[in-house]
N, C-alpha and C positions, 0 to 999 in steps of 0.2 A: 416153213409152211407158206403157201401162197395166200397173201393177204387179200387178193382180189376174190378168191374163192370164198373166203370167210368174212367178207365185208358185211357189216350190219346195215339193214334197211332203216331209214328214218321213220318216224311215226307217220309222216305224210305219205311216204312211199308205201308203207304197210296198208294204210287205209285205202289208197288208190288201187293197189294191187287187188284187193278184195273186190272193188267195184268193177275193175277191168275183167277179172275172171268170171264174175257173174255175167258180164257182157261179152264183148268181142275179143278181149285179150286172150292170149294163149301162153302156156308154159310148155317148153320143149326140153326133153332130156335125152342125152346121148350117153349117160353114165348109169343107166338102170335106176334112176331116181335119186342118185346121190347129189347131183347138182342139176340146175335148170337155168334156162334163159327165158326172158319175157319177150314176146313178139307182139307189137302193136301195129295195126294197119287199118287205114280208113280211106274213103274217097278223097280226092283232091279238094272237093268242096269243104271238107272239114280240116283243111290244113292248119288253121289257127289252133284247133283242138290238139292235133298231133304235135305241133310245135310246143304247145304248153306242156303236154305230157313228156315230150322229149326233154324239156328243161328240168322237169322233176327228176328224171332218171338219167340225165346225161353223165353223171359221175360213174354210172355203171355201163355206159355204152362205149363201143370201140369207135364207131364212125363219128365224125365231127359235125354231122348234120343229118337230117332225115333223108331217106331215100325216096326216089320217085320211080314208079314202075308203070309201064303201059301194058295193060292186059291184052289178051288175044282179041277181045271184043272191042278194043279201042278205049275202054275206060281207063282212067289214070288213078292209081293208088299212091298214097304216101304213108311212110311208117318208119319204124326203127326196131332194132333188136338189141337187147342188152348182152353183156357178157354172161357166160355161164357161171353161176355162183351157187354156193351151198345155202345162202340165205333164202332162196326161193323154195327150198326143199319142203318146208312146213306147208306151204300153200299148194305145192304139187301133191302132197299126201292128202290134203283136205279136199281139193277140188277135182281130183282125178281118180278114177277106178278103172284099171285095165285100159288106160289111155283114153277113156271116155270122161268128158267133163260132167260133173254133177254139182248140185247144191249141197254143201256139207251140213249135216245135222247140227253142227256147232256154229252155224252162221250167225246166231244171235250174239255170240261172243266176239264176232269179227266185224260185223256190219256197223258202220258209223254214218252220220249224215253225209259226210264227204263220199263215202263208199256208195251210198245210195244215189248221190248226185252223179257219180261217174257211171253207174249202171244206166241211169236215165240218159246221160249224154251219149252213151254207146248205143242203146237200144230203145230209147223212149221217144214219144211224140205226143203232140196234142191229138185228141180224137179227131178234130177237124178245126179249121180256122174259125168256125162259128161256136165251138165248144171250149170251155175252160176245164175240161177233164182230160185225163192222160192215159196213154197206153204204154206199157213196157213189153216189147215184143220178145218172146221167150222161146223161140223155136229150138227144140232139142232137149228141153227139160220135160220130165214127166209131170202129170197132173198132181201126183202125190208130193213131189218136190215143191211145186208151185203153191199148193195148199199149205205146206209147211212154212214156206218163207212168207206167205201172206199173213199167216198168224203171227210170225215173229216180227214182221214190220209193224203190225198193229200193236203188239205188246211193247215194242221198243219205242215207237214214235207216236202212237195214237192215231195212225193213219189207216183207214179202212181200205183194204185191197180185195178186189174180187177177181174171179177168173172168167174170161170170155172165150168161148170156143170158136175156133177158126174153121174155115171150109175144109182144110186138109186134116182135120181132127187133131190139130195141135191147139195149144192154149196160150193166151197172153194175159198179163196182169192189167187190171183196170182200176184207176183211181177216180172215183166218181165225184160229183159236185159237193158232196158232204165233206170230203177230205181234200179236195183240190187246193184250197187256199192254204191249208196247213202244210201240204206237200210242197207247194211253191215256196212258202216261207222257210221251210227246212232246208231246201237245197239251193235256193237262189244265191246265198253268199259265195258258193262255189261256181255256179253256172254263169253268173254275171261277169266273170273274168274273161269269158270267151264269147265273142260276138255271135258266131254261128250257132252256138248252143243256147245263148240267151234268146235268140230269135225262135229257136225250137220250143223254148219254155213259155214265152209270153207273146209270141207272134209279132214281135217288133224288134228293131235293132236298138242296142243300148244307146243312151244319150251321151254325147261327148261333152 
């Protein structure tokens, strides 16, 4: 039996995978859902974040370092892809239906503070430099899915999340002033490890 195919994920890897799949991470299968590989890619400005994620998953990766890719429009991306393993199958079954990503109804059993922090680092931002409120950009999810996870987040963490409609009729999550401090306190132990993400959260670079 191939030990690489059946290698178990650590608790940290499992929590982070959930956040990545809510955000910009992707699972890909070439075995009709029997095994999957994880793909992570971000802009070069977030290299410190990608390097941190790579360090978490490097025991599952083939390449010895993250890749750098110049897109057709001149923008530069950095990322990595894991090996194809069976341990991602559960998450593929939860987060994908007919190759389309979804928020699983069981998200309340999977989402942890670290997972929420990863989702913010992937897709979150301050509303503006003048505000201490936050958005999580959620293009691609339905309003019903976002209403469901908003309720789950409030039940799990006591953080009130509302939906804001966008110009293209999509929706994003909004953490208002009543919950912003609690949200910051919940995710900052994870975000503060990564300078570019800490700046995203508190609008300043971490102190050395």
